[in-house]
N, C-alpha and C positions, 0 to 999 in steps of 0.2 A: 290580802296579798296583792302586791303590784305585779303586773305582767308586762312583758315586752309587747309593744303594739302589734307587731307582725304575728305574735302568737295567738291573739284573739281572732285574727282573720283565719289562720290555719284551723283553729279549734271550732270555728263557726260552722264549717262544712259538715263534719260528722255529727255535731250536736243538732244541726238543722235536719239532717237525714234520719235521726233517731226515731221520731214519731212516724215518719213515712215507712221506715223499715219495719217498725213494729206492726203496722197495718198490712202492708203489702207482702212482707215476708213472714217473720216470726218475732215474738217478743224478745227472743234471744238476740236476733239481729239488731234490734233496737238497743238492747243493752250493750252490745259490742260497740255500737256507734257512740253511746254515751261514755263508755270507758275509754275509747280512743280519743274523744274530745277532752276528757279529763286528763289523760296522759299527756296530750299536747300542751294543755295549759300548764301542767306541772313542769314540763321541759322549759317553757318560756317564762318561768317565774323570775321575779326580780326582787328578792328580799332586801331589806335595808341592811347596811353594814356600818360598823363603828370603827373608823380608822384610829390607830394609835397616835399619840402626840408626835412621834418621830419615827424615822426609819423608812426604808424603801419597802413598800408592801407589794404583795403578789398582785399581778394584773388579772388573775383568774382563779376560779375554784378548780381543784383537781389534784394531780400528782406531778411532782417535779420530774420531768423526763429528760431534760437537757441541762447539763452544767459543763461549760467549756469556755476556753479562751479562743477568740477569733485570731485570724492572721495578724491583725493590727494590735493584738494584746488585750483588747477589751473583753470583759467577761459577759457571757450570755447565759441566762437562766430561762428555760422553757417549761411551761406548765401544760400538760396534756389534760384536756377536758373530755371526760367520758360522757355518754348520752344522759347519764343520771345527774351530772353536775349542773350547777347554775352556769349559764353561758353568757351572762352579762360581764363585760370586761371593765376594769377600773384603772384609773391613773395610779401608777406606783409612787409617784412623787408630785408635789406641787410644781407647776411651771406653766409656761406659755406654749401653746401648740405652734411649732415652727412650720410644719407641713404635714399633709396627709396624702400619701402616695399609694396608688393601687398598682400592684405588680401581677400580671397574669401568670398562670403556671398550671401545674398538674393538680390532681386531686387524689394523692396517695394517702394511706392511713396516717393520721397526724402523729402517731407514736413511732413511726418508722423513720429510718435515716433518709429515705427518699423524700420525706415531707419538706426538706429544705428547698426543694424545687417546686413546692406547691404554690397555688395562688395566695397572695399576701396583700395586706394593707399595712404600710409603715406609718406610724404616728410618731413624729419626732418632736421632742419637748426640749425647750430651752429652760434650764433650771439654774438655781444659784450654785449648785455643785457641779455643773457641767452638762453637756448634752446627754440626754437619755432617750432611748428609742423603744417603743412598744411595737411589736410586730404581731398582727393577728393573722393566723395561718389557717386556711381552709383544710378540712380533712377529706376523707374518701366520700362522705355523704354531704359534707358542708359545702354547698354551692353558693352560699350567700354570706358575705361579710358586710356588716352594716356599721360603718363608723358614724358616730353621733357628734363628732366635733369637727371644727374647721380651723384653718390657719388663723392665728391671732387671738384665739380664745385662751382665757386664763383658767386653769384647772386646779382644784385643790386635791390634796392626797386622798385617794379613795373615791374620787368622783367618777361617775359613769362616763365611759368614752366610746363604747361600742358593743356590738353583739354579733356572735357567729352562730349560725343555725346548724344543729345536728352534728356534733363531734368535731373537735378542732384543737388548736394549740395557740397559746399566747406566750411570747418571749419578751424579756426585758434585756436590752443591751445597755450595760452600765457605762458611765464615764470612764476614761482611761485610768484614773487614779484608784478605782475600786479593784481590790485584789481578791482572789479566790478565798484567801484566808479570812476575809471579812464576812463570808456567807454565814447566815444563821440557819440555813436549811441544807439538806443533802438530797441527792438523787433518790427518788422513791418516796419522799415525804409528801404527806397530804397537806394542802394549803387552801386558804380561803381568800378570795379576792377582796382587797381593800382592808384586810385585817392581819393576815400573817406577814410578819416582818422577814424580808429576804436578807437585807443588809441593815444593820443598826447604825444610823448616821445622825 
């Protein structure tokens, strides 16, 4: 199993404390440290994915929590990632990274309406079908958004583009010509990053 680099650092602390806790405290304390380290690694897992040949794929594992048209008419689909979901985010379409912009903000629960004012990272992609934007949104406990791409990079569909720690949301803002009727998912559906097709194009 592949893991996000930051995860190994987080897991190293409780795993290193496990033998010390077993001697200084009790074997149960050592076991708790081991379990905590294992749970941390599980959260930061980065499993392989097999993108389909076509279509706009989900940028995240989780549940579709947002489906709406913005003021400019563009369609937005948001995926809420629970703490049990994989938190590695992937490119919904192939394209060139136009820009990566950090926007400071609040840290409200990522499933709430207030999360639109949370801290974000906007990754704008220039694609053959028009501008597509992925927005990584921090949640109540997610204080770290880690984009892994930079402007000018070429991404394939389903390629890794970033990671958010400890609960969050990832949105796709579609090109203007994509209509709500083209959606292959509905609010409440469970999706997988890089594999579940949001819009078949």
